[in-house]
Structure formats: C-alpha cells, structure tokens
MARVEXDREN-569996 format. One line per field, with one value per residue: residue number from 1; chain; y, z, x of N, C-alpha, C in turn; residue in one letter. Coordinates in Angstrom, 2 decimals. Example, Ala and Ser with C-alpha at 12.3 -4.5 7.8 and 13.67 -1.06 7.14 Angstrom:
2
pos <- 1  2
unit <- A  A
n_y <- -5.69  -2.25
n_z <- 7.80  7.08
n_x <- 13.19  12.85
ca_y <- -4.50  -1.06
ca_z <- 7.80  7.14
ca_x <- 12.30  13.67
c_y <- -3.30  0.03
c_z <- 7.80  7.87
c_x <- 13.20  12.90
code <- A  S
***
This chain:
252
pos <- 1  2  3  4  5  6  7  8  9  10  11  12  13  14  15  16  17  18  19  20  21  22  23  24  25  26  27  28  29  30  31  32  33  34  35  36  37  38  39  40  41  42  43  44  45  46  47  48  49  50  51  52  53  54  55  56  57  58  59  60  61  62  63  64  65  66  67  68  69  70  71  72  73  74  75  76  77  78  79  80  81  82  83  84  85  86  87  88  89  90  91  92  93  94  95  96  97  98  99  100  101  102  103  104  105  106  107  108  109  110  111  112  113  114  115  116  117  118  119  120  121  122  123  124  125  126  127  128  129  130  131  132  133  134  135  136  137  138  139  140  141  142  143  144  145  146  147  148  149  150  151  152  153  154  155  156  157  158  159  160  161  162  163  164  165  166  167  168  169  170  171  172  173  174  175  176  177  178  179  180  181  182  183  184  185  186  187  188  189  190  191  192  193  194  195  196  197  198  199  200  201  202  203  204  205  206  207  208  209  210  211  212  213  214  215  216  217  218  219  220  221  222  223  224  225  226  227  228  229  230  231  232  233  234  235  236  237  238  239  240  241  242  243  244  245  246  247  248  249  250  251  252
unit <- A  A  A  A  A  A  A  A  A  A  A  A  A  A  A  A  A  A  A  A  A  A  A  A  A  A  A  A  A  A  A  A  A  A  A  A  A  A  A  A  A  A  A  A  A  A  A  A  A  A  A  A  A  A  A  A  A  A  A  A  A  A  A  A  A  A  A  A  A  A  A  A  A  A  A  A  A  A  A  A  A  A  A  A  A  A  A  A  A  A  A  A  A  A  A  A  A  A  A  A  A  A  A  A  A  A  A  A  A  A  A  A  A  A  A  A  A  A  A  A  A  A  A  A  A  A  A  A  A  A  A  A  A  A  A  A  A  A  A  A  A  A  A  A  A  A  A  A  A  A  A  A  A  A  A  A  A  A  A  A  A  A  A  A  A  A  A  A  A  A  A  A  A  A  A  A  A  A  A  A  A  A  A  A  A  A  A  A  A  A  A  A  A  A  A  A  A  A  A  A  A  A  A  A  A  A  A  A  A  A  A  A  A  A  A  A  A  A  A  A  A  A  A  A  A  A  A  A  A  A  A  A  A  A  A  A  A  A  A  A  A  A  A  A  A  A  A  A  A  A  A  A
n_y <- -53.05  -51.84  -51.01  -49.02  -49.07  -47.10  -46.22  -45.40  -43.54  -43.32  -41.55  -41.97  -42.03  -39.84  -38.84  -38.73  -39.23  -40.02  -42.34  -42.87  -43.71  -45.11  -46.11  -47.79  -48.66  -51.44  -50.71  -48.00  -44.45  -42.70  -39.65  -38.15  -35.42  -32.23  -29.92  -29.53  -31.76  -33.16  -35.91  -37.42  -38.54  -40.21  -41.95  -43.36  -44.57  -46.29  -48.17  -49.39  -50.48  -49.13  -47.68  -49.48  -49.45  -47.29  -46.22  -46.30  -45.86  -46.58  -48.36  -48.36  -49.86  -51.13  -52.43  -53.46  -55.70  -56.57  -57.44  -58.87  -58.94  -56.98  -57.97  -60.64  -61.29  -60.89  -62.38  -61.16  -57.99  -57.79  -59.48  -58.11  -55.72  -56.62  -56.59  -54.13  -51.15  -48.24  -44.80  -41.99  -38.49  -37.20  -38.25  -41.42  -43.09  -46.03  -45.83  -46.86  -48.63  -47.93  -50.28  -52.05  -50.90  -51.75  -54.52  -55.29  -55.34  -57.34  -59.57  -59.83  -60.84  -63.35  -63.70  -64.96  -65.75  -64.61  -63.80  -63.44  -61.37  -59.31  -59.02  -58.21  -55.85  -54.23  -54.09  -52.78  -50.30  -49.41  -49.13  -46.79  -44.95  -44.67  -46.32  -45.84  -43.62  -44.43  -46.84  -47.27  -46.78  -48.31  -49.25  -47.08  -44.77  -44.38  -42.01  -40.07  -39.36  -37.06  -35.24  -35.78  -38.09  -39.78  -40.08  -41.40  -43.72  -44.76  -45.34  -47.28  -49.22  -50.00  -51.00  -53.19  -55.37  -56.03  -54.94  -54.70  -52.53  -49.09  -46.67  -43.27  -40.56  -37.39  -37.34  -35.61  -33.20  -32.32  -31.88  -30.23  -28.22  -29.42  -32.04  -32.87  -32.83  -34.92  -37.14  -37.06  -37.64  -40.23  -41.49  -41.20  -42.87  -45.34  -45.92  -48.19  -50.38  -50.49  -50.02  -46.91  -44.80  -41.48  -38.89  -35.47  -31.97  -30.40  -29.25  -28.97  -30.97  -33.21  -33.09  -33.50  -36.09  -37.96  -40.50  -40.60  -38.53  -38.02  -36.06  -34.75  -33.34  -31.13  -31.42  -30.31  -30.65  -33.10  -35.26  -35.98  -37.78  -36.02  -36.14  -38.28  -39.03  -39.17  -37.47  -35.08  -34.58  -34.04  -31.71  -29.93  -30.20  -30.60  -30.77  -30.18  -27.70  -27.15  -28.61  -27.39  -24.77  -25.24  -26.42  -24.37  -22.56  -20.89  -21.69  -23.37
n_z <- 90.99  88.51  85.93  83.83  81.39  79.77  77.95  74.84  72.49  69.32  66.79  63.60  62.90  64.23  67.09  70.26  72.94  74.98  76.35  78.84  82.08  84.66  87.82  89.84  93.03  94.46  95.34  95.58  94.82  92.01  90.66  87.50  86.20  84.48  81.72  79.09  76.28  76.57  76.63  78.61  78.58  76.39  77.44  79.35  77.56  76.21  78.16  78.52  76.07  74.13  72.16  70.18  68.61  67.03  63.87  62.57  64.98  67.35  69.91  71.97  74.11  77.50  79.22  82.30  84.28  87.44  87.39  85.06  81.50  79.84  77.55  77.70  80.09  79.67  77.39  75.48  74.46  75.49  77.74  79.17  79.80  81.58  83.92  84.03  84.40  82.83  83.11  81.67  80.72  80.03  81.11  80.00  79.78  78.63  76.14  77.45  79.99  83.51  84.95  82.87  82.05  83.96  83.85  81.21  80.58  82.42  81.47  79.05  79.94  80.77  82.89  83.82  85.54  86.98  89.61  90.63  88.94  89.79  92.41  92.10  90.68  92.54  94.56  93.24  92.65  95.22  96.10  94.85  95.92  94.75  94.94  96.71  95.48  92.99  93.14  92.82  90.21  88.29  85.76  84.18  81.72  81.63  80.69  81.70  84.13  86.26  85.41  87.29  88.51  86.32  85.87  88.20  87.79  85.59  86.82  88.62  86.79  85.84  88.24  88.73  87.44  89.04  88.87  88.97  88.49  87.97  85.52  85.18  83.42  83.82  85.52  86.85  85.57  83.84  85.41  87.67  90.56  93.03  92.28  91.33  93.70  95.06  93.45  93.72  96.47  96.36  94.86  96.66  98.68  97.60  97.88  98.49  97.95  95.21  92.59  91.32  88.57  87.85  85.68  86.00  85.84  87.92  90.34  93.09  93.65  92.91  94.89  97.18  96.75  95.79  96.36  95.15  92.67  89.21  86.96  83.85  80.92  78.17  76.03  73.62  71.76  72.38  74.60  77.93  80.97  83.65  86.34  89.14  92.27  95.90  96.92  98.63  98.71  96.02  95.70  97.56  97.83  95.45  93.27  90.68  88.36  86.43  87.36  89.87  89.06  87.59  89.47  91.22  89.83  88.08  85.60  82.63
n_x <- 206.67  205.80  207.99  209.95  212.50  214.69  212.72  211.41  209.48  208.02  206.26  205.22  207.90  208.91  210.57  209.18  209.37  212.09  214.37  213.06  212.99  211.36  210.03  207.58  206.62  204.82  201.49  201.88  201.50  202.32  203.04  203.01  204.40  204.73  205.20  202.70  202.77  205.16  205.28  203.92  201.27  201.58  203.43  201.88  200.09  201.79  202.41  199.93  199.64  198.26  199.43  199.94  197.73  197.92  198.69  201.96  203.21  205.78  207.50  210.30  212.83  212.35  209.51  208.56  206.68  206.12  208.77  208.96  209.04  206.62  205.29  205.93  204.74  202.01  199.87  198.33  196.88  194.33  194.38  196.32  194.94  193.15  194.54  195.66  194.29  192.79  192.18  190.75  191.20  188.77  185.62  184.45  182.01  180.25  177.67  175.24  173.35  173.93  174.41  175.15  177.51  179.34  179.04  179.64  182.57  183.20  181.79  183.12  185.47  184.83  182.98  179.88  177.87  174.93  174.38  176.95  177.79  176.07  176.96  179.66  179.29  177.88  179.83  181.95  180.80  180.30  182.92  183.73  182.07  179.55  177.34  175.11  174.10  173.19  171.84  169.11  168.64  169.97  169.48  169.19  170.50  174.00  174.93  173.33  174.28  176.10  179.14  181.20  180.17  180.12  182.87  183.64  182.17  183.54  185.96  185.04  184.29  186.77  187.88  186.28  187.35  189.40  192.14  195.77  197.29  196.69  196.26  196.12  195.05  195.13  192.68  190.97  190.79  188.75  186.61  184.29  185.24  184.26  183.55  186.03  187.49  186.26  186.88  189.64  189.89  188.95  190.97  193.09  192.16  192.60  195.21  197.82  196.22  196.13  198.50  199.30  199.66  199.59  198.89  199.14  198.48  198.14  199.94  199.72  197.91  199.42  201.37  199.82  198.77  200.71  203.19  205.60  207.18  207.54  209.26  208.64  210.12  210.67  213.33  215.51  213.47  212.36  210.61  211.58  212.38  213.35  213.78  213.10  211.63  211.11  208.17  208.17  210.89  211.47  209.95  211.02  213.82  215.16  217.95  217.99  217.87  215.92  213.70  213.29  212.65  210.31  208.52  208.27  206.89  208.20  208.89  207.76
ca_y <- -53.38  -51.47  -50.36  -48.82  -48.88  -46.47  -46.26  -44.38  -43.64  -42.58  -41.52  -41.71  -41.82  -38.68  -39.19  -37.84  -39.52  -40.72  -42.81  -42.65  -44.80  -44.82  -47.29  -47.58  -49.79  -51.95  -49.98  -46.58  -43.51  -41.93  -38.57  -37.76  -33.99  -31.55  -29.15  -30.27  -32.10  -33.77  -37.37  -38.10  -39.37  -41.25  -42.90  -44.25  -45.35  -47.36  -49.21  -50.10  -50.97  -48.39  -47.21  -50.48  -49.17  -46.07  -46.49  -45.60  -45.70  -47.64  -48.23  -49.03  -49.99  -52.20  -52.21  -54.68  -55.82  -57.54  -57.95  -59.63  -58.15  -56.84  -58.85  -62.01  -61.47  -60.94  -62.94  -60.29  -56.72  -58.03  -60.00  -57.00  -54.75  -57.22  -56.29  -52.72  -50.30  -46.89  -43.77  -40.89  -37.12  -36.99  -39.48  -42.09  -44.23  -46.58  -45.32  -47.91  -48.44  -47.96  -51.69  -52.65  -50.37  -52.60  -55.92  -55.60  -55.85  -58.60  -60.63  -60.01  -61.63  -64.69  -63.78  -65.21  -65.98  -63.36  -63.41  -62.92  -60.07  -58.35  -58.80  -57.43  -54.51  -53.49  -53.86  -51.77  -49.00  -49.02  -48.72  -45.42  -44.10  -44.41  -47.27  -45.21  -42.60  -44.98  -48.19  -47.35  -46.44  -49.01  -49.52  -45.83  -44.53  -43.79  -40.67  -39.15  -39.02  -35.86  -35.51  -36.44  -39.44  -40.56  -40.43  -42.44  -44.95  -45.29  -45.94  -48.51  -50.18  -50.54  -51.74  -54.43  -56.44  -56.21  -54.74  -54.44  -51.22  -48.12  -45.56  -42.18  -39.45  -36.18  -37.78  -34.56  -31.91  -31.89  -31.87  -29.06  -28.37  -30.35  -33.39  -33.16  -33.15  -36.24  -38.13  -37.06  -38.40  -41.64  -41.95  -41.30  -44.03  -46.56  -46.10  -49.45  -51.48  -50.48  -49.18  -45.89  -43.76  -40.43  -37.68  -34.30  -30.65  -29.74  -29.57  -29.13  -32.30  -34.17  -33.06  -34.10  -37.48  -38.89  -40.95  -40.19  -37.68  -38.07  -34.81  -34.82  -32.04  -31.12  -31.02  -30.47  -31.09  -34.48  -35.42  -36.80  -37.75  -35.37  -36.50  -38.99  -39.23  -38.96  -36.23  -33.91  -34.33  -33.37  -30.37  -29.03  -30.36  -30.99  -30.07  -29.96  -26.33  -27.18  -29.09  -26.35  -23.66  -25.66  -26.64  -23.07  -21.73  -19.96  -22.23  -24.31
ca_z <- 90.35  87.11  85.73  82.44  81.22  78.50  77.08  73.79  71.70  68.06  65.97  62.20  62.88  65.05  68.48  71.17  74.30  74.88  77.53  80.05  83.06  85.84  88.51  90.88  93.95  94.63  96.27  95.66  93.84  91.38  89.81  86.34  86.02  83.49  80.76  78.04  75.09  76.79  76.56  79.78  78.15  75.51  78.34  79.86  76.45  75.89  79.18  78.27  74.69  73.24  71.03  69.12  67.79  66.27  62.72  62.56  66.33  67.78  71.28  72.23  75.52  78.24  80.23  83.12  85.21  88.45  87.01  83.81  80.34  79.71  76.50  78.19  81.21  79.17  76.05  74.56  75.04  76.26  79.03  79.85  80.32  82.74  85.08  83.96  84.04  82.42  83.26  80.79  81.15  79.89  81.41  78.78  80.01  77.44  75.98  77.89  81.38  84.54  85.23  81.74  82.02  84.80  83.46  79.88  80.64  83.17  80.55  78.07  80.56  81.13  83.98  83.29  86.62  87.24  91.01  90.74  88.27  90.68  93.58  91.69  90.32  93.77  95.25  92.50  92.83  96.61  96.20  94.36  96.56  93.86  95.11  97.31  94.56  91.75  93.36  92.38  88.78  87.60  84.37  83.45  80.93  82.33  80.17  82.48  85.34  86.20  84.98  88.37  88.67  85.17  86.06  89.22  87.16  84.78  87.76  89.10  85.68  85.86  89.47  88.71  86.95  90.06  88.28  89.89  88.15  87.39  84.81  85.21  82.61  84.24  85.77  87.49  84.89  83.15  86.40  88.51  91.76  94.03  91.73  91.29  95.07  95.42  92.74  94.36  97.72  95.97  94.49  97.90  99.44  96.95  98.17  99.15  97.32  93.79  92.15  90.49  87.87  87.53  85.03  86.47  85.71  89.19  91.18  94.47  93.71  92.90  96.20  98.15  96.50  95.33  97.16  94.35  91.52  88.08  86.22  82.42  80.38  76.75  75.79  72.20  71.03  72.74  76.00  78.75  82.41  84.15  87.75  89.89  93.67  96.90  96.60  99.36  98.30  94.72  95.83  98.47  97.88  94.16  92.81  89.25  88.20  85.66  88.25  90.87  88.41  87.21  90.65  91.90  88.94  87.33  84.26  82.20
ca_x <- 205.40  205.95  209.28  210.35  213.94  215.07  211.54  211.33  208.25  208.04  205.06  205.62  209.34  209.31  210.81  208.43  209.82  213.36  215.11  212.25  213.13  210.54  209.53  206.57  206.50  203.46  200.65  202.25  200.96  203.39  202.52  203.82  204.13  205.54  204.40  202.02  203.52  206.47  205.25  203.34  200.15  202.14  204.07  200.82  199.56  202.74  202.27  198.67  199.74  197.37  200.23  199.88  196.56  198.19  199.56  203.23  203.77  206.70  207.99  211.57  213.15  211.71  208.48  208.52  205.58  206.59  210.07  208.89  208.68  205.17  204.79  206.06  203.81  200.63  199.89  197.60  196.48  193.11  194.81  197.00  193.98  192.50  195.38  196.09  193.15  193.15  191.16  191.13  190.90  187.33  184.87  184.01  181.10  179.63  176.30  174.31  172.95  174.98  174.70  175.85  178.87  180.18  178.93  180.19  183.94  183.22  181.37  184.19  186.54  184.38  182.01  178.55  176.91  174.22  174.55  178.31  177.82  175.42  177.82  180.84  178.80  177.61  181.10  182.72  180.14  180.54  184.32  183.89  181.08  178.41  176.24  173.93  173.60  172.62  171.31  167.72  168.52  171.05  169.13  169.17  171.71  175.14  175.15  172.51  175.01  176.93  180.51  181.93  179.64  180.59  184.27  183.69  181.69  184.65  186.91  184.40  184.37  188.14  188.10  185.51  188.22  190.44  193.47  196.87  197.85  195.77  196.87  195.15  195.52  194.43  191.31  190.15  190.94  187.53  185.53  184.15  186.08  183.73  183.68  187.46  187.91  185.75  187.69  190.96  189.75  188.82  192.31  193.85  191.67  193.05  196.63  198.12  195.47  196.48  199.61  198.67  200.42  198.63  199.34  198.40  199.10  197.87  201.10  199.26  197.32  200.53  202.02  198.91  198.44  201.75  204.32  206.75  206.89  208.46  209.12  208.92  210.50  211.04  214.71  215.85  212.30  212.00  210.26  212.46  212.18  214.55  214.00  212.06  212.02  210.08  207.46  208.65  212.27  211.42  209.37  211.74  215.27  215.71  219.14  217.82  217.38  214.68  212.65  213.04  211.96  208.95  207.69  208.06  206.07  209.03  209.12  206.75
c_y <- -53.09  -50.68  -50.22  -48.55  -48.33  -46.50  -45.09  -44.63  -42.76  -42.65  -41.09  -41.34  -40.67  -39.08  -38.21  -38.06  -40.38  -41.10  -42.58  -43.88  -44.40  -46.13  -46.89  -48.83  -50.19  -51.12  -48.50  -45.76  -42.67  -40.92  -38.26  -36.31  -33.41  -30.82  -30.06  -30.59  -32.76  -35.29  -38.11  -39.04  -40.50  -42.34  -43.88  -45.14  -46.50  -48.50  -50.04  -50.62  -50.32  -47.85  -48.20  -50.23  -47.96  -46.39  -45.66  -45.38  -46.87  -47.31  -49.01  -49.07  -51.10  -51.68  -53.52  -54.59  -56.93  -58.22  -58.71  -58.71  -58.15  -57.83  -60.33  -62.30  -61.64  -61.36  -62.05  -58.98  -56.86  -58.54  -58.92  -56.08  -55.32  -56.85  -54.82  -51.88  -48.92  -45.97  -42.54  -39.53  -36.84  -38.28  -40.11  -43.31  -44.74  -46.05  -46.42  -47.72  -48.46  -49.40  -52.31  -52.13  -51.22  -54.03  -56.25  -56.07  -57.16  -59.77  -60.91  -60.86  -62.91  -64.82  -63.93  -65.35  -64.66  -62.88  -62.83  -61.54  -58.99  -57.99  -57.93  -56.00  -53.67  -53.14  -52.76  -50.38  -48.51  -48.49  -47.26  -44.47  -43.80  -45.23  -46.60  -44.17  -43.19  -46.32  -48.35  -47.01  -47.08  -49.24  -48.23  -45.63  -43.89  -42.36  -39.63  -38.73  -37.71  -36.23  -36.24  -37.86  -40.33  -40.98  -41.51  -43.77  -45.59  -45.93  -47.26  -49.60  -50.82  -51.42  -53.08  -55.62  -56.74  -56.08  -54.56  -53.03  -50.35  -46.98  -44.47  -40.97  -38.21  -36.45  -36.70  -33.29  -31.42  -31.76  -30.54  -29.28  -29.38  -31.80  -33.82  -33.55  -34.54  -37.34  -38.21  -37.84  -39.89  -42.22  -42.15  -42.53  -45.35  -46.85  -47.42  -50.63  -51.61  -49.66  -48.19  -44.97  -42.72  -39.24  -36.53  -33.03  -29.84  -30.12  -29.74  -30.51  -33.37  -34.24  -33.71  -35.62  -38.42  -39.25  -40.55  -39.33  -37.90  -36.83  -35.02  -33.41  -32.19  -30.61  -31.33  -31.05  -32.48  -34.53  -36.35  -36.75  -37.18  -35.67  -37.31  -39.17  -39.06  -37.56  -35.01  -33.57  -33.59  -31.93  -29.42  -29.11  -30.75  -30.13  -29.76  -28.58  -26.27  -27.56  -28.02  -25.19  -24.03  -25.77  -25.36  -22.12  -20.76  -20.45  -23.19  -23.71
c_z <- 88.86  86.96  84.24  82.41  79.82  77.48  76.11  72.95  70.46  67.41  64.56  62.12  63.74  66.51  69.40  72.63  74.21  76.25  78.84  80.96  84.36  86.51  89.60  91.73  94.11  95.68  96.37  94.61  93.32  90.44  88.71  86.03  84.97  82.51  79.74  76.89  75.31  77.03  77.70  79.38  77.24  76.34  78.89  78.75  76.07  76.90  78.92  76.84  73.77  72.02  69.87  68.17  66.89  65.11  62.79  63.92  66.65  69.16  71.43  73.72  76.18  79.16  80.99  84.14  86.19  88.00  85.69  82.67  80.15  78.68  76.87  79.28  80.72  77.70  75.02  75.25  75.87  77.65  79.84  80.52  81.39  84.02  85.14  83.48  83.66  82.52  82.49  81.34  81.11  80.21  80.13  79.09  78.69  77.34  76.24  79.36  82.32  84.81  84.12  81.61  82.85  84.28  82.14  79.93  81.42  82.27  79.50  78.62  81.21  82.27  83.39  84.38  87.05  88.68  91.25  90.10  89.15  91.86  93.23  91.35  91.56  94.49  94.57  92.69  94.27  96.78  95.81  94.94  95.73  94.19  95.65  96.38  93.38  91.94  92.85  90.91  87.96  86.13  83.57  82.72  81.79  81.89  80.89  83.78  85.16  85.77  86.04  88.60  87.52  85.35  87.13  88.68  86.32  85.67  88.29  88.03  85.61  87.08  89.48  88.27  87.91  89.47  89.37  89.71  87.53  86.77  84.70  84.49  82.90  84.58  86.36  86.66  84.21  84.11  87.14  89.82  92.79  93.56  91.69  92.68  95.47  94.73  93.35  95.67  97.44  95.64  95.75  98.69  98.86  97.18  98.92  98.54  95.83  93.60  91.14  89.88  87.42  86.90  85.56  86.20  86.98  90.17  92.64  94.65  93.74  94.27  97.26  98.00  96.42  96.41  96.48  93.18  90.46  87.23  84.78  81.93  78.91  76.61  74.34  71.40  71.34  74.24  76.71  80.21  83.02  85.63  88.28  91.32  94.60  96.74  97.31  99.01  96.98  94.87  96.64  98.38  96.55  93.81  91.31  89.04  87.43  86.56  89.27  90.27  88.06  88.42  91.43  91.03  88.10  85.92  83.93  82.04
c_x <- 205.44  207.24  209.53  211.85  214.20  213.93  211.57  210.09  208.40  206.66  205.46  207.09  209.83  209.41  210.08  208.82  211.07  213.90  214.35  212.34  212.43  210.18  208.55  206.48  205.04  202.71  200.93  201.51  202.12  202.75  203.51  203.45  205.08  204.65  203.72  202.98  204.86  206.39  204.57  202.20  200.62  202.81  203.02  200.29  200.48  202.62  201.01  198.56  198.72  198.12  200.19  198.71  196.76  199.13  200.84  203.86  204.70  207.25  209.28  211.86  212.35  210.60  208.34  207.39  205.95  207.88  210.10  208.48  207.18  204.62  204.94  205.04  202.38  200.64  199.19  197.27  195.21  193.46  195.52  195.99  193.07  193.23  195.80  194.91  193.60  191.95  191.63  190.70  189.41  186.60  184.33  183.15  180.54  178.19  175.27  174.04  174.16  175.39  175.55  177.28  179.82  180.20  179.63  181.64  184.05  182.83  182.44  185.32  186.01  183.39  180.61  177.48  176.25  174.40  175.94  178.43  177.20  176.31  179.02  180.42  178.56  178.91  181.90  182.12  180.29  181.96  184.52  182.84  179.86  177.18  174.98  173.31  172.85  171.90  169.89  167.54  169.64  170.76  168.92  170.51  172.80  175.40  174.29  173.18  175.76  178.35  181.32  181.48  180.09  182.04  184.42  183.16  182.79  185.70  186.34  184.48  185.75  188.37  187.38  186.35  189.37  191.85  194.53  197.43  196.77  196.57  195.82  195.72  194.68  192.96  190.40  190.04  189.67  186.35  185.46  184.91  185.57  183.85  185.14  187.96  187.46  186.55  189.09  190.93  189.64  190.19  193.16  193.45  192.16  194.54  196.85  197.39  195.80  197.74  199.04  199.73  199.42  199.33  198.50  199.20  198.88  198.97  200.70  198.63  198.41  201.19  201.15  198.82  199.64  202.77  205.63  206.27  207.97  208.21  209.56  209.24  210.86  212.47  215.06  214.69  211.80  211.66  211.22  212.03  213.46  214.80  212.81  212.54  210.83  209.48  208.03  210.09  212.30  210.95  210.24  213.26  215.89  216.92  219.08  217.17  216.07  213.52  212.29  212.26  210.52  208.05  207.43  207.24  206.87  209.34  207.98  205.39
code <- M  I  K  T  E  H  L  S  I  R  F  Q  G  R  L  V  L  E  E  A  S  I  E  A  M  R  G  S  I  V  A  L  V  G  P  S  G  C  G  K  S  S  F  L  A  A  I  N  R  L  T  E  M  I  P  G  A  S  V  G  G  Q  I  K  F  D  G  Q  S  L  K  E  R  F  S  S  S  V  E  L  R  R  H  V  G  M  I  F  Q  K  P  N  P  F  P  M  S  I  R  R  N  I  E  L  P  L  R  E  H  G  H  R  D  R  Q  Q  L  R  R  I  T  E  S  A  L  E  D  V  G  L  W  E  E  V  R  D  R  L  D  Q  S  A  L  E  L  S  G  G  Q  Q  Q  R  L  C  I  A  R  A  L  A  L  Q  P  Q  L  L  L  M  D  E  P  C  S  S  L  D  P  M  S  A  E  R  V  E  Q  L  I  D  S  M  R  G  R  Y  T  I  L  I  V  T  H  N  L  A  Q  A  R  R  L  A  D  Q  V  A  V  F  W  M  Q  D  G  V  G  R  V  V  E  Q  G  E  T  E  T  I  F  T  K  S  N  N  K  I  V  T  A  Y  L  S  G  R  A  G
***
C-alpha cells in the first residue's frame, strides 16, 4: 500500500532522517516507535507532502503508493490528501460548527449536493462513535466539544473523504486516559478498512494495536529506522540490541 525506499529528509541542509525504508500492507496498522527527535513525525509529514510547505526542507529517496511514485500517482498535494488523511497529536477542529467541519473538505473536493453532504456527515460521525453524542447540536461550535470528542471529529473529517491511508501522529497523547482508550478502540476498529501508520510513544499501545512495528533511533545525530517486523517478533525476539533495550525500558 505504502512503501518508502531510502527516504531522507533535510531541514536547512541538516540531515534529520536517513535511509528510512518502511512498508505497510493494505489494511494493516504499522506503529512507528522510538525516542523523541529521531524523525518519526517528519517521516509522516514527508508522505503527506507537508514538508513542501517548510522553507529549506528537502526529501530524497522514494515514496511509493500502490507501487507507483507518490508524485506520479497524485498530480497535486490536494489530490494526495483526498487519499491520505492525517491526524495530529493535538486535536485541530476548524473554528466552526461540527457540521461544517465535515462538510468543508467535502465541498473543497467537489461535493455540492446537500442530501449527499448530510448522508456522508452522518456516516462519518457514526464511524467514530460521535453521531449519537452530537446529532442534536451539529450547528454548535466544534470547539465546545471535549478533547476526546474533538479528536474523534478530526478523524471523522478525514474519513469523510474515504482515504486509503491514515497517518496518525500520537493521536492519543494529549487526551485523558478514558478518551485515549476510546480513540485507541476506534483505531483498532478500522483495521482492515484503512492502512494506518501511527506514531506513538506508548509501547503498550503499539503492542496492542499494531500488526507491525518500525523502530526509529538516533545514530550519529541522524534518525534512522533500525528494524521493522511483526509486532510480537519485534517485542520478543529481536536480535537488535538497541531495539531490545528500548522496548524493555533500558534505553531511550
């Protein structure tokens, strides 16, 4: 579904990630773990072409989507983001109504029929377990929702466009434990329907959720992917001393 080959990222000429080769099969959940500052979030930003918005940023290597170069597959970043959704660490609902949060990206991508907009909005909110909670206040500000509800709304906003790939950058880290658990259950329920890359510092969460784990590490001042594999194999049978020490809590 998504594959990177020798991906490198530089900011103002400084190398922050080098030779990162990762792949995710369709419908799988892949957790990206490792200490802060070793390139995990930058890796997601490169896939979603957010690095193009940063002056002085450059990306080398290959990113392939269904076997095709990302830039060949999608003619523009707008078209790319129709198929690749991104969820950030801090919920970022638009400062407008709950309904408009879902409808705005749909309208940007050509949806105009009001009945269709209502149907997609309801379906997206049902997918994330929000419909029954907000159905009677769709025209209230999304900023009045709790943090957990806001994060689920952001996920619903991404799902409304029916993406194939979801990029999640620590989606639970700013939430209280109960809200985090609900979002985690939501992510688990999406297994098989979406391909998901999730950055998390919660190793227990990575072990619960992920089909595969990719471990990032800082070596000589540069982030690298030091191992990727099946989750239980990485956690229990890794031959990489760095990975074993990190996952056991003895490093990082």
